[in-house]
PyMOL Python script that loads the backbone (N, CA, C, O; Angstrom):
from pymol import cmd

cmd.read_pdbstr("""\
ATOM      1  N   MET A   1     -67.757  -8.276  15.200  1.00  0.00           N
ATOM      2  CA  MET A   1     -69.065  -7.697  15.115  1.00  0.00           C
ATOM      3  C   MET A   1     -70.100  -8.569  15.809  1.00  0.00           C
ATOM      4  O   MET A   1     -71.170  -8.086  16.179  1.00  0.00           O
ATOM      5  N   LYS A   2     -69.798  -9.825  15.985  1.00  0.00           N
ATOM      6  CA  LYS A   2     -70.744 -10.744  16.608  1.00  0.00           C
ATOM      7  C   LYS A   2     -71.030 -10.389  18.062  1.00  0.00           C
ATOM      8  O   LYS A   2     -72.190 -10.482  18.464  1.00  0.00           O
ATOM      9  N   PRO A   3     -70.045  -9.984  18.890  1.00  0.00           N
ATOM     10  CA  PRO A   3     -70.365  -9.643  20.285  1.00  0.00           C
ATOM     11  C   PRO A   3     -71.299  -8.422  20.383  1.00  0.00           C
ATOM     12  O   PRO A   3     -72.149  -8.361  21.272  1.00  0.00           O
ATOM     13  N   LEU A   4     -71.139  -7.461  19.474  1.00  0.00           N
ATOM     14  CA  LEU A   4     -72.009  -6.284  19.504  1.00  0.00           C
ATOM     15  C   LEU A   4     -73.449  -6.664  19.182  1.00  0.00           C
ATOM     16  O   LEU A   4     -74.375  -6.160  19.818  1.00  0.00           O
ATOM     17  N   THR A   5     -73.650  -7.534  18.218  1.00  0.00           N
ATOM     18  CA  THR A   5     -74.987  -7.997  17.859  1.00  0.00           C
ATOM     19  C   THR A   5     -75.624  -8.752  19.012  1.00  0.00           C
ATOM     20  O   THR A   5     -76.820  -8.604  19.262  1.00  0.00           O
ATOM     21  N   THR A   6     -74.857  -9.544  19.703  1.00  0.00           N
ATOM     22  CA  THR A   6     -75.355 -10.300  20.846  1.00  0.00           C
ATOM     23  C   THR A   6     -75.767  -9.358  21.974  1.00  0.00           C
ATOM     24  O   THR A   6     -76.797  -9.570  22.614  1.00  0.00           O
ATOM     25  N   ILE A   7     -74.977  -8.328  22.217  1.00  0.00           N
ATOM     26  CA  ILE A   7     -75.284  -7.369  23.285  1.00  0.00           C
ATOM     27  C   ILE A   7     -76.559  -6.595  22.945  1.00  0.00           C
ATOM     28  O   ILE A   7     -77.404  -6.374  23.812  1.00  0.00           O
ATOM     29  N   VAL A   8     -76.694  -6.185  21.682  1.00  0.00           N
ATOM     30  CA  VAL A   8     -77.898  -5.450  21.267  1.00  0.00           C
ATOM     31  C   VAL A   8     -79.126  -6.348  21.375  1.00  0.00           C
ATOM     32  O   VAL A   8     -80.176  -5.899  21.835  1.00  0.00           O
ATOM     33  N   ALA A   9     -79.014  -7.605  20.961  1.00  0.00           N
ATOM     34  CA  ALA A   9     -80.140  -8.531  21.022  1.00  0.00           C
ATOM     35  C   ALA A   9     -80.557  -8.787  22.469  1.00  0.00           C
ATOM     36  O   ALA A   9     -81.751  -8.816  22.771  1.00  0.00           O
ATOM     37  N   LEU A  10     -79.592  -8.970  23.362  1.00  0.00           N
ATOM     38  CA  LEU A  10     -79.909  -9.189  24.771  1.00  0.00           C
ATOM     39  C   LEU A  10     -80.529  -7.938  25.401  1.00  0.00           C
ATOM     40  O   LEU A  10     -81.435  -8.042  26.227  1.00  0.00           O
ATOM     41  N   SER A  11     -80.049  -6.776  25.015  1.00  0.00           N
ATOM     42  CA  SER A  11     -80.612  -5.526  25.536  1.00  0.00           C
ATOM     43  C   SER A  11     -82.068  -5.369  25.101  1.00  0.00           C
ATOM     44  O   SER A  11     -82.920  -4.963  25.891  1.00  0.00           O
ATOM     45  N   CYS A  12     -82.344  -5.695  23.838  1.00  0.00           N
ATOM     46  CA  CYS A  12     -83.716  -5.610  23.347  1.00  0.00           C
ATOM     47  C   CYS A  12     -84.631  -6.583  24.079  1.00  0.00           C
ATOM     48  O   CYS A  12     -85.772  -6.242  24.393  1.00  0.00           O
ATOM     49  N   LEU A  13     -84.152  -7.779  24.351  1.00  0.00           N
ATOM     50  CA  LEU A  13     -84.955  -8.760  25.079  1.00  0.00           C
ATOM     51  C   LEU A  13     -85.240  -8.302  26.503  1.00  0.00           C
ATOM     52  O   LEU A  13     -86.342  -8.508  27.011  1.00  0.00           O
ATOM     53  N   ILE A  14     -84.274  -7.692  27.140  1.00  0.00           N
ATOM     54  CA  ILE A  14     -84.474  -7.211  28.506  1.00  0.00           C
ATOM     55  C   ILE A  14     -85.478  -6.064  28.529  1.00  0.00           C
ATOM     56  O   ILE A  14     -86.359  -6.019  29.388  1.00  0.00           O
ATOM     57  N   VAL A  15     -85.344  -5.138  27.582  1.00  0.00           N
ATOM     58  CA  VAL A  15     -86.254  -3.991  27.533  1.00  0.00           C
ATOM     59  C   VAL A  15     -87.673  -4.459  27.201  1.00  0.00           C
ATOM     60  O   VAL A  15     -88.627  -4.015  27.840  1.00  0.00           O
ATOM     61  N   LEU A  16     -87.827  -5.333  26.230  1.00  0.00           N
ATOM     62  CA  LEU A  16     -89.152  -5.815  25.847  1.00  0.00           C
ATOM     63  C   LEU A  16     -89.752  -6.741  26.895  1.00  0.00           C
ATOM     64  O   LEU A  16     -90.965  -6.946  26.911  1.00  0.00           O
ATOM     65  N   GLY A  17     -88.940  -7.295  27.755  1.00  0.00           N
ATOM     66  CA  GLY A  17     -89.453  -8.142  28.834  1.00  0.00           C
ATOM     67  C   GLY A  17     -90.314  -7.368  29.812  1.00  0.00           C
ATOM     68  O   GLY A  17     -91.188  -7.942  30.460  1.00  0.00           O
ATOM     69  N   GLY A  18     -90.077  -6.079  29.924  1.00  0.00           N
ATOM     70  CA  GLY A  18     -90.898  -5.254  30.800  1.00  0.00           C
ATOM     71  C   GLY A  18     -92.298  -5.022  30.259  1.00  0.00           C
ATOM     72  O   GLY A  18     -93.176  -4.598  31.011  1.00  0.00           O
ATOM     73  N   CYS A  19     -92.531  -5.279  29.004  1.00  0.00           N
ATOM     74  CA  CYS A  19     -93.856  -5.084  28.396  1.00  0.00           C
ATOM     75  C   CYS A  19     -94.750  -6.304  28.552  1.00  0.00           C
ATOM     76  O   CYS A  19     -95.945  -6.226  28.265  1.00  0.00           O
ATOM     77  N   ALA A  20     -94.214  -7.405  28.990  1.00  0.00           N
ATOM     78  CA  ALA A  20     -94.987  -8.638  29.099  1.00  0.00           C
ATOM     79  C   ALA A  20     -95.934  -8.569  30.294  1.00  0.00           C
ATOM     80  O   ALA A  20     -95.591  -8.008  31.335  1.00  0.00           O
ATOM     81  N   THR A  21     -97.129  -9.145  30.138  1.00  0.00           N
ATOM     82  CA  THR A  21     -98.095  -9.215  31.227  1.00  0.00           C
ATOM     83  C   THR A  21     -98.396 -10.662  31.549  1.00  0.00           C
ATOM     84  O   THR A  21     -98.146 -11.560  30.744  1.00  0.00           O
ATOM     85  N   ARG A  22     -98.926 -10.873  32.717  1.00  0.00           N
ATOM     86  CA  ARG A  22     -99.257 -12.236  33.122  1.00  0.00           C
ATOM     87  C   ARG A  22    -100.730 -12.548  32.920  1.00  0.00           C
ATOM     88  O   ARG A  22    -101.135 -13.703  33.048  1.00  0.00           O
ATOM     89  N   THR A  23    -101.541 -11.542  32.606  1.00  0.00           N
ATOM     90  CA  THR A  23    -102.964 -11.771  32.388  1.00  0.00           C
ATOM     91  C   THR A  23    -103.229 -11.905  30.901  1.00  0.00           C
ATOM     92  O   THR A  23    -102.559 -11.261  30.094  1.00  0.00           O
ATOM     93  N   PRO A  24    -104.189 -12.727  30.529  1.00  0.00           N
ATOM     94  CA  PRO A  24    -104.515 -12.840  29.111  1.00  0.00           C
ATOM     95  C   PRO A  24    -105.134 -11.541  28.606  1.00  0.00           C
ATOM     96  O   PRO A  24    -105.914 -10.907  29.316  1.00  0.00           O
ATOM     97  N   SER A  25    -104.795 -11.151  27.402  1.00  0.00           N
ATOM     98  CA  SER A  25    -105.215  -9.846  26.901  1.00  0.00           C
ATOM     99  C   SER A  25    -106.504  -9.887  26.097  1.00  0.00           C
ATOM    100  O   SER A  25    -107.050  -8.822  25.809  1.00  0.00           O
ATOM    101  N   GLY A  26    -107.013 -11.019  25.725  1.00  0.00           N
ATOM    102  CA  GLY A  26    -108.166 -11.081  24.841  1.00  0.00           C
ATOM    103  C   GLY A  26    -109.477 -11.403  25.520  1.00  0.00           C
ATOM    104  O   GLY A  26    -110.399 -11.864  24.847  1.00  0.00           O
ATOM    105  N   THR A  27    -109.612 -11.184  26.822  1.00  0.00           N
ATOM    106  CA  THR A  27    -110.838 -11.598  27.501  1.00  0.00           C
ATOM    107  C   THR A  27    -111.985 -10.603  27.320  1.00  0.00           C
ATOM    108  O   THR A  27    -113.145 -11.015  27.324  1.00  0.00           O
ATOM    109  N   GLY A  28    -111.702  -9.309  27.162  1.00  0.00           N
ATOM    110  CA  GLY A  28    -112.746  -8.312  26.972  1.00  0.00           C
ATOM    111  C   GLY A  28    -113.462  -7.925  28.251  1.00  0.00           C
ATOM    112  O   GLY A  28    -114.517  -7.293  28.196  1.00  0.00           O
ATOM    113  N   SER A  29    -112.914  -8.288  29.398  1.00  0.00           N
ATOM    114  CA  SER A  29    -113.597  -7.995  30.657  1.00  0.00           C
ATOM    115  C   SER A  29    -113.649  -6.494  30.939  1.00  0.00           C
ATOM    116  O   SER A  29    -114.602  -6.019  31.557  1.00  0.00           O
ATOM    117  N   THR A  30    -112.656  -5.753  30.504  1.00  0.00           N
ATOM    118  CA  THR A  30    -112.650  -4.307  30.723  1.00  0.00           C
ATOM    119  C   THR A  30    -113.768  -3.643  29.930  1.00  0.00           C
ATOM    120  O   THR A  30    -114.473  -2.778  30.450  1.00  0.00           O
ATOM    121  N   VAL A  31    -113.929  -4.041  28.683  1.00  0.00           N
ATOM    122  CA  VAL A  31    -114.980  -3.468  27.839  1.00  0.00           C
ATOM    123  C   VAL A  31    -116.350  -3.813  28.405  1.00  0.00           C
ATOM    124  O   VAL A  31    -117.231  -2.953  28.444  1.00  0.00           O
ATOM    125  N   ARG A  32    -116.548  -5.054  28.843  1.00  0.00           N
ATOM    126  CA  ARG A  32    -117.840  -5.446  29.421  1.00  0.00           C
ATOM    127  C   ARG A  32    -118.128  -4.687  30.705  1.00  0.00           C
ATOM    128  O   ARG A  32    -119.278  -4.331  30.961  1.00  0.00           O
ATOM    129  N   ALA A  33    -117.111  -4.433  31.516  1.00  0.00           N
ATOM    130  CA  ALA A  33    -117.307  -3.687  32.757  1.00  0.00           C
ATOM    131  C   ALA A  33    -117.686  -2.240  32.475  1.00  0.00           C
ATOM    132  O   ALA A  33    -118.547  -1.684  33.157  1.00  0.00           O
ATOM    133  N   ILE A  34    -117.056  -1.623  31.479  1.00  0.00           N
ATOM    134  CA  ILE A  34    -117.397  -0.244  31.120  1.00  0.00           C
ATOM    135  C   ILE A  34    -118.817  -0.165  30.568  1.00  0.00           C
ATOM    136  O   ILE A  34    -119.556   0.759  30.910  1.00  0.00           O
ATOM    137  N   MET A  35    -119.206  -1.102  29.733  1.00  0.00           N
ATOM    138  CA  MET A  35    -120.564  -1.106  29.186  1.00  0.00           C
ATOM    139  C   MET A  35    -121.596  -1.319  30.291  1.00  0.00           C
ATOM    140  O   MET A  35    -122.652  -0.686  30.280  1.00  0.00           O
ATOM    141  N   ALA A  36    -121.302  -2.195  31.234  1.00  0.00           N
ATOM    142  CA  ALA A  36    -122.240  -2.456  32.326  1.00  0.00           C
ATOM    143  C   ALA A  36    -122.394  -1.242  33.222  1.00  0.00           C
ATOM    144  O   ALA A  36    -123.472  -1.022  33.775  1.00  0.00           O
ATOM    145  N   SER A  37    -121.348  -0.453  33.378  1.00  0.00           N
ATOM    146  CA  SER A  37    -121.441   0.733  34.235  1.00  0.00           C
ATOM    147  C   SER A  37    -122.255   1.841  33.596  1.00  0.00           C
ATOM    148  O   SER A  37    -122.652   2.777  34.290  1.00  0.00           O
ATOM    149  N   GLN A  38    -122.520   1.771  32.300  1.00  0.00           N
ATOM    150  CA  GLN A  38    -123.271   2.805  31.601  1.00  0.00           C
ATOM    151  C   GLN A  38    -124.742   2.463  31.436  1.00  0.00           C
ATOM    152  O   GLN A  38    -125.507   3.285  30.932  1.00  0.00           O
ATOM    153  N   ILE A  39    -125.147   1.295  31.840  1.00  0.00           N
ATOM    154  CA  ILE A  39    -126.533   0.863  31.683  1.00  0.00           C
ATOM    155  C   ILE A  39    -127.282   1.114  32.977  1.00  0.00           C
ATOM    156  O   ILE A  39    -126.823   0.724  34.051  1.00  0.00           O
ATOM    157  N   ILE A  40    -128.434   1.764  32.880  1.00  0.00           N
ATOM    158  CA  ILE A  40    -129.254   2.019  34.064  1.00  0.00           C
ATOM    159  C   ILE A  40    -129.988   0.738  34.424  1.00  0.00           C
ATOM    160  O   ILE A  40    -130.522   0.044  33.560  1.00  0.00           O
ATOM    161  N   ALA A  41    -130.003   0.443  35.707  1.00  0.00           N
ATOM    162  CA  ALA A  41    -130.666  -0.770  36.173  1.00  0.00           C
ATOM    163  C   ALA A  41    -132.176  -0.655  35.940  1.00  0.00           C
ATOM    164  O   ALA A  41    -132.774   0.344  36.339  1.00  0.00           O
ATOM    165  N   PRO A  42    -132.812  -1.650  35.303  1.00  0.00           N
ATOM    166  CA  PRO A  42    -134.241  -1.565  35.038  1.00  0.00           C
ATOM    167  C   PRO A  42    -135.080  -1.604  36.317  1.00  0.00           C
ATOM    168  O   PRO A  42    -136.214  -1.126  36.314  1.00  0.00           O
ATOM    169  N   GLU A  43    -134.556  -2.155  37.395  1.00  0.00           N
ATOM    170  CA  GLU A  43    -135.312  -2.226  38.640  1.00  0.00           C
ATOM    171  C   GLU A  43    -135.189  -0.961  39.474  1.00  0.00           C
ATOM    172  O   GLU A  43    -135.776  -0.881  40.553  1.00  0.00           O
ATOM    173  N   ALA A  44    -134.440   0.029  39.001  1.00  0.00           N
ATOM    174  CA  ALA A  44    -134.276   1.279  39.734  1.00  0.00           C
ATOM    175  C   ALA A  44    -135.591   2.052  39.743  1.00  0.00           C
ATOM    176  O   ALA A  44    -136.423   1.886  38.851  1.00  0.00           O
ATOM    177  N   ALA A  45    -135.771   2.883  40.742  1.00  0.00           N
ATOM    178  CA  ALA A  45    -136.989   3.683  40.858  1.00  0.00           C
ATOM    179  C   ALA A  45    -137.080   4.667  39.696  1.00  0.00           C
ATOM    180  O   ALA A  45    -136.065   5.180  39.226  1.00  0.00           O
ATOM    181  N   GLN A  46    -138.286   4.920  39.246  1.00  0.00           N
ATOM    182  CA  GLN A  46    -138.511   5.802  38.105  1.00  0.00           C
ATOM    183  C   GLN A  46    -138.755   7.236  38.566  1.00  0.00           C
ATOM    184  O   GLN A  46    -139.732   7.856  38.147  1.00  0.00           O
ATOM    185  N   THR A  47    -137.901   7.764  39.404  1.00  0.00           N
ATOM    186  CA  THR A  47    -138.036   9.145  39.846  1.00  0.00           C
ATOM    187  C   THR A  47    -137.255  10.043  38.905  1.00  0.00           C
ATOM    188  O   THR A  47    -136.203   9.663  38.390  1.00  0.00           O
ATOM    189  N   ARG A  48    -137.777  11.223  38.690  1.00  0.00           N
ATOM    190  CA  ARG A  48    -137.112  12.177  37.802  1.00  0.00           C
ATOM    191  C   ARG A  48    -136.808  13.437  38.594  1.00  0.00           C
ATOM    192  O   ARG A  48    -137.676  13.956  39.295  1.00  0.00           O
ATOM    193  N   PRO A  49    -135.576  13.934  38.488  1.00  0.00           N
ATOM    194  CA  PRO A  49    -135.247  15.159  39.209  1.00  0.00           C
ATOM    195  C   PRO A  49    -135.933  16.364  38.575  1.00  0.00           C
ATOM    196  O   PRO A  49    -136.217  16.369  37.378  1.00  0.00           O
ATOM    197  N   GLY A  50    -136.192  17.372  39.380  1.00  0.00           N
ATOM    198  CA  GLY A  50    -136.807  18.580  38.854  1.00  0.00           C
ATOM    199  C   GLY A  50    -137.857  19.100  39.807  1.00  0.00           C
ATOM    200  O   GLY A  50    -137.904  18.709  40.974  1.00  0.00           O
ATOM    201  N   SER A  51    -138.694  19.981  39.306  1.00  0.00           N
ATOM    202  CA  SER A  51    -139.730  20.575  40.143  1.00  0.00           C
ATOM    203  C   SER A  51    -141.076  20.437  39.448  1.00  0.00           C
ATOM    204  O   SER A  51    -141.157  20.016  38.294  1.00  0.00           O
ATOM    205  N   ASP A  52    -142.128  20.800  40.172  1.00  0.00           N
ATOM    206  CA  ASP A  52    -143.457  20.716  39.591  1.00  0.00           C
ATOM    207  C   ASP A  52    -143.670  21.858  38.598  1.00  0.00           C
ATOM    208  O   ASP A  52    -142.848  22.771  38.510  1.00  0.00           O
ATOM    209  N   ALA A  53    -144.763  21.804  37.859  1.00  0.00           N
ATOM    210  CA  ALA A  53    -145.011  22.765  36.791  1.00  0.00           C
ATOM    211  C   ALA A  53    -145.219  24.178  37.324  1.00  0.00           C
ATOM    212  O   ALA A  53    -144.741  25.136  36.718  1.00  0.00           O
ATOM    213  N   GLY A  54    -145.924  24.327  38.450  1.00  0.00           N
ATOM    214  CA  GLY A  54    -146.185  25.659  38.991  1.00  0.00           C
ATOM    215  C   GLY A  54    -144.905  26.390  39.362  1.00  0.00           C
ATOM    216  O   GLY A  54    -144.756  27.579  39.078  1.00  0.00           O
ATOM    217  N   THR A  55    -143.993  25.686  39.991  1.00  0.00           N
ATOM    218  CA  THR A  55    -142.720  26.288  40.367  1.00  0.00           C
ATOM    219  C   THR A  55    -141.909  26.655  39.137  1.00  0.00           C
ATOM    220  O   THR A  55    -141.262  27.702  39.110  1.00  0.00           O
ATOM    221  N   ALA A  56    -141.938  25.813  38.131  1.00  0.00           N
ATOM    222  CA  ALA A  56    -141.188  26.089  36.911  1.00  0.00           C
ATOM    223  C   ALA A  56    -141.748  27.316  36.186  1.00  0.00           C
ATOM    224  O   ALA A  56    -140.981  28.125  35.664  1.00  0.00           O
ATOM    225  N   ILE A  57    -143.079  27.464  36.149  1.00  0.00           N
ATOM    226  CA  ILE A  57    -143.687  28.613  35.479  1.00  0.00           C
ATOM    227  C   ILE A  57    -143.337  29.903  36.208  1.00  0.00           C
ATOM    228  O   ILE A  57    -142.999  30.900  35.570  1.00  0.00           O
ATOM    229  N   LEU A  58    -143.413  29.898  37.549  1.00  0.00           N
ATOM    230  CA  LEU A  58    -143.060  31.089  38.310  1.00  0.00           C
ATOM    231  C   LEU A  58    -141.586  31.454  38.140  1.00  0.00           C
ATOM    232  O   LEU A  58    -141.244  32.633  38.048  1.00  0.00           O
ATOM    233  N   ALA A  59    -140.725  30.459  38.099  1.00  0.00           N
ATOM    234  CA  ALA A  59    -139.298  30.727  37.906  1.00  0.00           C
ATOM    235  C   ALA A  59    -139.050  31.324  36.528  1.00  0.00           C
ATOM    236  O   ALA A  59    -138.222  32.224  36.385  1.00  0.00           O
ATOM    237  N   TYR A  60    -139.753  30.840  35.520  1.00  0.00           N
ATOM    238  CA  TYR A  60    -139.583  31.366  34.165  1.00  0.00           C
ATOM    239  C   TYR A  60    -140.090  32.809  34.079  1.00  0.00           C
ATOM    240  O   TYR A  60    -139.458  33.652  33.442  1.00  0.00           O
ATOM    241  N   LYS A  61    -141.233  33.092  34.722  1.00  0.00           N
ATOM    242  CA  LYS A  61    -141.753  34.469  34.711  1.00  0.00           C
ATOM    243  C   LYS A  61    -140.793  35.405  35.440  1.00  0.00           C
ATOM    244  O   LYS A  61    -140.584  36.535  34.996  1.00  0.00           O
ATOM    245  N   ASN A  62    -140.212  34.962  36.538  1.00  0.00           N
ATOM    246  CA  ASN A  62    -139.240  35.773  37.260  1.00  0.00           C
ATOM    247  C   ASN A  62    -138.014  36.027  36.396  1.00  0.00           C
ATOM    248  O   ASN A  62    -137.470  37.131  36.397  1.00  0.00           O
ATOM    249  N   TYR A  63    -137.582  35.021  35.666  1.00  0.00           N
ATOM    250  CA  TYR A  63    -136.434  35.155  34.769  1.00  0.00           C
ATOM    251  C   TYR A  63    -136.733  36.167  33.663  1.00  0.00           C
ATOM    252  O   TYR A  63    -135.908  37.033  33.372  1.00  0.00           O
ATOM    253  N   GLN A  64    -137.909  36.058  33.048  1.00  0.00           N
ATOM    254  CA  GLN A  64    -138.281  36.989  31.987  1.00  0.00           C
ATOM    255  C   GLN A  64    -138.426  38.408  32.526  1.00  0.00           C
ATOM    256  O   GLN A  64    -138.065  39.365  31.840  1.00  0.00           O
ATOM    257  N   GLY A  65    -138.949  38.560  33.744  1.00  0.00           N
ATOM    258  CA  GLY A  65    -139.117  39.874  34.338  1.00  0.00           C
ATOM    259  C   GLY A  65    -137.802  40.543  34.681  1.00  0.00           C
ATOM    260  O   GLY A  65    -137.738  41.768  34.777  1.00  0.00           O
ATOM    261  N   SER A  66    -136.762  39.767  34.867  1.00  0.00           N
ATOM    262  CA  SER A  66    -135.473  40.355  35.210  1.00  0.00           C
ATOM    263  C   SER A  66    -134.890  41.150  34.041  1.00  0.00           C
ATOM    264  O   SER A  66    -134.044  42.019  34.253  1.00  0.00           O
ATOM    265  N   PHE A  67    -135.328  40.868  32.814  1.00  0.00           N
ATOM    266  CA  PHE A  67    -134.855  41.616  31.657  1.00  0.00           C
ATOM    267  C   PHE A  67    -135.699  42.862  31.411  1.00  0.00           C
ATOM    268  O   PHE A  67    -135.216  43.812  30.796  1.00  0.00           O
ATOM    269  N   ALA A  68    -136.942  42.881  31.873  1.00  0.00           N
ATOM    270  CA  ALA A  68    -137.837  44.016  31.631  1.00  0.00           C
ATOM    271  C   ALA A  68    -137.412  45.234  32.441  1.00  0.00           C
ATOM    272  O   ALA A  68    -137.406  46.350  31.922  1.00  0.00           O
ATOM    273  N   ALA A  69    -137.060  45.036  33.697  1.00  0.00           N
ATOM    274  CA  ALA A  69    -136.676  46.155  34.558  1.00  0.00           C
ATOM    275  C   ALA A  69    -135.333  45.818  35.215  1.00  0.00           C
ATOM    276  O   ALA A  69    -135.301  45.258  36.311  1.00  0.00           O
ATOM    277  N   PRO A  70    -134.233  46.155  34.552  1.00  0.00           N
ATOM    278  CA  PRO A  70    -132.936  45.810  35.143  1.00  0.00           C
ATOM    279  C   PRO A  70    -132.667  46.640  36.397  1.00  0.00           C
ATOM    280  O   PRO A  70    -133.167  47.757  36.537  1.00  0.00           O
ATOM    281  N   ALA A  71    -131.890  46.090  37.282  1.00  0.00           N
ATOM    282  CA  ALA A  71    -131.535  46.775  38.523  1.00  0.00           C
ATOM    283  C   ALA A  71    -130.641  47.967  38.195  1.00  0.00           C
ATOM    284  O   ALA A  71    -129.795  47.878  37.305  1.00  0.00           O
ATOM    285  N   PRO A  72    -130.819  49.080  38.902  1.00  0.00           N
ATOM    286  CA  PRO A  72    -129.981  50.254  38.632  1.00  0.00           C
ATOM    287  C   PRO A  72    -128.526  49.995  38.998  1.00  0.00           C
ATOM    288  O   PRO A  72    -128.226  49.323  39.985  1.00  0.00           O
ATOM    289  N   GLN A  73    -127.639  50.536  38.189  1.00  0.00           N
ATOM    290  CA  GLN A  73    -126.216  50.360  38.413  1.00  0.00           C
ATOM    291  C   GLN A  73    -125.712  51.437  39.366  1.00  0.00           C
ATOM    292  O   GLN A  73    -126.045  52.612  39.211  1.00  0.00           O
ATOM    293  N   VAL A  74    -124.931  51.048  40.328  1.00  0.00           N
ATOM    294  CA  VAL A  74    -124.371  51.983  41.286  1.00  0.00           C
ATOM    295  C   VAL A  74    -122.959  52.322  40.847  1.00  0.00           C
ATOM    296  O   VAL A  74    -122.161  51.428  40.564  1.00  0.00           O
ATOM    297  N   GLU A  75    -122.649  53.603  40.789  1.00  0.00           N
ATOM    298  CA  GLU A  75    -121.321  54.017  40.373  1.00  0.00           C
ATOM    299  C   GLU A  75    -120.415  54.075  41.601  1.00  0.00           C
ATOM    300  O   GLU A  75    -120.727  54.741  42.589  1.00  0.00           O
ATOM    301  N   ILE A  76    -119.316  53.382  41.525  1.00  0.00           N
ATOM    302  CA  ILE A  76    -118.380  53.344  42.648  1.00  0.00           C
ATOM    303  C   ILE A  76    -117.054  53.911  42.182  1.00  0.00           C
ATOM    304  O   ILE A  76    -116.521  53.516  41.145  1.00  0.00           O
ATOM    305  N   SER A  77    -116.534  54.838  42.959  1.00  0.00           N
ATOM    306  CA  SER A  77    -115.226  55.396  42.654  1.00  0.00           C
ATOM    307  C   SER A  77    -114.163  54.521  43.312  1.00  0.00           C
ATOM    308  O   SER A  77    -114.211  54.274  44.517  1.00  0.00           O
ATOM    309  N   VAL A  78    -113.227  54.064  42.532  1.00  0.00           N
ATOM    310  CA  VAL A  78    -112.248  53.114  43.038  1.00  0.00           C
ATOM    311  C   VAL A  78    -111.216  53.794  43.940  1.00  0.00           C
ATOM    312  O   VAL A  78    -110.876  53.262  44.996  1.00  0.00           O
ATOM    313  N   PHE A  79    -110.723  54.946  43.540  1.00  0.00           N
ATOM    314  CA  PHE A  79    -109.639  55.573  44.284  1.00  0.00           C
ATOM    315  C   PHE A  79    -110.074  56.788  45.101  1.00  0.00           C
ATOM    316  O   PHE A  79    -109.228  57.558  45.557  1.00  0.00           O
ATOM    317  N   GLY A  80    -111.378  56.968  45.291  1.00  0.00           N
ATOM    318  CA  GLY A  80    -111.869  58.067  46.101  1.00  0.00           C
ATOM    319  C   GLY A  80    -112.012  59.375  45.367  1.00  0.00           C
ATOM    320  O   GLY A  80    -112.332  60.386  45.991  1.00  0.00           O
ATOM    321  N   GLY A  81    -111.790  59.402  44.074  1.00  0.00           N
ATOM    322  CA  GLY A  81    -111.926  60.629  43.302  1.00  0.00           C
ATOM    323  C   GLY A  81    -113.390  60.953  43.032  1.00  0.00           C
ATOM    324  O   GLY A  81    -114.240  60.067  43.114  1.00  0.00           O
ATOM    325  N   LYS A  82    -113.692  62.189  42.717  1.00  0.00           N
ATOM    326  CA  LYS A  82    -115.064  62.587  42.430  1.00  0.00           C
ATOM    327  C   LYS A  82    -115.246  62.761  40.933  1.00  0.00           C
ATOM    328  O   LYS A  82    -114.331  63.178  40.222  1.00  0.00           O
ATOM    329  N   LYS A  83    -116.429  62.437  40.475  1.00  0.00           N
ATOM    330  CA  LYS A  83    -116.746  62.594  39.055  1.00  0.00           C
ATOM    331  C   LYS A  83    -117.712  63.699  38.859  1.00  0.00           C
ATOM    332  O   LYS A  83    -118.102  63.985  37.727  1.00  0.00           O
TER     333      LYS A  83
END
""", "prot")
cmd.dss("prot")
cmd.show_as("cartoon", "prot")
cmd.util.cbc("prot")
cmd.orient("prot")
């Protein structure tokens, strides 16, 4: 039974050897890099995307007007038949 135990132990060591890394795992550099990528630079320009108020008001009125008078629906016959 001893040779079987030795073979199993050596097999486990070989398989687990593939999990070993050469870099230290406790540095936290990955977490710091992810946190740094989520922070906006304070020296960045303070521009905001969007439009001015007049354009936004006209767009909203156009949107509201689209519900008041819907476009007429055109009936299309798919196979050329008459209704």
